N, C-alpha and C positions, 0 to 999 in steps of 0.2 A: 494673137498674143495678148496677154493680160497687160492692162495699163493702170496707172495710178493718176489720181487728181492731185496736183501738187501746186502749192503756192510758189510764186516766183519772186516774192519779196517778203519782208519780215512782218507785214501787217496782216494779221489773221482776220478772216471774214467774221462778221457778226452772225448771231443766230438768225436774225431776220433775213439777212442776205442769203444764208444757206437755205432757209425755208423756201424762199422764192426760187432759188436755183433748183432745189430738189423736186419742185413740182414739174420740172421738165421730164422727169423719168417716173414711170408708173411704179417702178420697183422701190422707190424711196418715199419716205413719209416725213412729217414734221418731227416725229419722235427721233428719226435718224438724224435730222438736222440738229436737234438739241444735243444729242449725244456727241456728234462730231464737234460742235461748238465748244462743248465742255472738255473733251478729251484730246482732240486731234490738233496738231499744229505742224505746219509744213506739208506733211503727207496727209491729205484730208481723207481720201478713200483709196482703197487698193482693190485689185482683182476686178476691174471694170473692163468692158470691151473698149476698143478705140473709139467707137461712135459714142458710147455713153460718157466716157471721160471728156471727149471733145465737146459734147453738148453742154455738160456742166461747166467746163472751163469758159465756153462762150457766154453762157448766161451770167456767170460771175463777173466776167470782164465787162459786160454791159452795165453792171452795177458798180464798176470801179474797182473790183477785186482782181488783182493780177494772178492768174492761175494758168496751168498748162496740163495737157495730157502727155504723160511720160510713160514709155515702156518700162515695165517693172525691172527688167534686167539692166536698165541704164542707171538705176539707183545704186549707189555704192554699197557693197557688202563690207561691213566693218571687219577689220583684221582681228584675229584672236587677241584678247587682252593679255598682257604680261603684267602680273601683279607685282606691285612695288610696295615695300615697307619702309624704305628710307630714301630721302632726297637730300641734296645740299645745293645751296645757291652759290654760284661764283659770278663775278662781274660779267663774264662773256659766255657763260654756259650753265645749263641746268645739269647737275650731276645725279644720275640715277644709279642706284646700287642693285646689281643683279642678285639672284638667290644665293650665290657664293660669296657675296660681300664685295665684289669687284666694282670699282667706280666706272661708270660709262658717261663721259661728258657729252652733252648735246648743246650745240650753239643755240642761243635763244631764237634767232630767226627761223629755225626749223620747227618751232612750236606753232602748230597750225590752228588747233581748236582745243578749247577747254570746255568740258561738259560736266557740270556739277548738279547734284540733286540728292534728295532723300527719297528712298523707295520703301514700300512696305515689305517687310521680311517676316515670314511666318515660321514659327518653330513650335514643336510639340514638346511640352514639358511633362515628364513622367514622375509621379510621386508614389512611393510604396510605404505603407505602414503595416506594422504587425502588432497584434494585441493578444495577450493571453486571457482567455475567458473560461469560466467554469460552466459546465453543462451537465445534464443528467440524461441517461438513457436506461431503459429497463435491462439491457444486457450488460452494460459496463458500469452502471451506477453513476455516482458523481465522479467526474474527471475534468481535467483541464486540457485545452487544446489551443493551438496558435491559429488565429484568423488573420489572413493577409488581405489587405485592400490595396489594389492598384488603380490609380486614376490618371487619366491623360487630360492635359489642358493645352489648347492652342493659344499661343501668345503671338501677338503682332507687334513688331518693333520697327522703328525707322532705321534704315541702313544708309549711311552717308557714303556716296560714291563720287569719285572724280575720275574722269577719263582725260588723259593728255594725248592728243593726236599729233603726230609729227609728219612733216613733208607731205602735206595734202592728204593725209589719211592713210599713208602706207604703213605706219606703225602706231601702236596704241598701248599706252601704259595706264594701268588702273590702280587706284588707291581706294581701299576700304578703310574708312576712318578708324574703325574699332581696332584694327590690327596695325595701324600705321605708327611709326616711331616719330612722333612730332618733335621730340627734343632736339633734333638736328636742324629743324627749320623754324618751328614755333615752340620755343622753350617757355611755355606758359602753363604749367601744370595746374594753376589755380583756376583756369578757364574751363568751362564745360566743353564737352566734345564738340558740340555744334559750333561753339564760338571759335575753337581752335581750327576746325574745318574751314569756316568762313575766312579766318585770318590767313590760312594757307593759300586759299584760292586768291585772295587779294594780293598776297605777295607774288604769286605767279603772274597775275595780271600786270602788276607794276613792272615786272622784269620783261614781260613779253606784251607790250601794249598793242602790238600789231595783231594779236591773235583774235580769231573769231570766238565769240562766247555764245553758249546756249542760254536759254532763258534763266536757268538756275544760276549760272555764273554771272550773268548780267545783273540779276537782282542783288547778288552779293556785292558786286561792285557799286551798286546804287545805295548800299547801306541797309538792306533789308534785315530785319531782326531775326527772321527765320529763313532757313534754307527751303527753297521751293520743293514741294512734294510732287512726285510723279506717281501715277497709278501703278506702275510696274517698271521693272528693269527694261522690258521691251519698249515701253513708251519713251523712256530716257534715251535708249539706244537708237530708236527710230528717228528721233529729233536730230541726233548726231549724223545719221545717214543723210538726212535731208540737207543739213547745213553743209556737209561736204559736197553734196551734189550741187547746191546753190553756188558754193565757192568755185567749183570747177566750171560752171556755166558762165560765171562773171569773168573768169580769166580767159575763156575761149571766145568771148564776144557777146553781143546782145542776144537776148532770148527771142526765139521766133514766136509766132502766134500759136 
């Protein structure tokens, strides 16, 4: 059965620690260690054999890095996201509006995890121009025709995402900042989108101080000027999966070797 190499606390290993650990396996290189140190957090490597994952975890523990070999199917699968365009805050509840505009109150203690970040979003822009030009041919003589030019351009933009997980990860509501109706929670149209997004996250944290935060939400709480960027949606979501797993482990008791 496939296994993953997983951190069991919030302190990520350094690149040097990973380099030393990766020498234990012939299939891994220093370049792999550098990539993992730059991109991975929580779930360090996936699709390893039990022996490979256990070996790496043991070497990391010898260096003071708490890690474990975990069966892949033990890592939580995130529930499908329910997209939210409107929220409201009440003293005892977060009110989420469904697609039909009906309010759904959720008591604050049920908010388990806030996962915020900006991810790269690629879009293809198409431009079409037409121009009348005069040409000459031996058969038709001088005449005009329309020349059409179609060009495609790939545009990369940052997409601000916030996942709100409830009841230990059994439900998940997702906000895409670009389409979210901020006026019901953050009525500050003079602020840039990123500023309104950060303010929304901070307001949620204030009302649910018990909730677990991913790195993006934690940095917002610490007053970061920019929202943390993730390489992809998959990287953002994988961190959430790990945090939910870690939360479940801590509730069930101490982690084993």
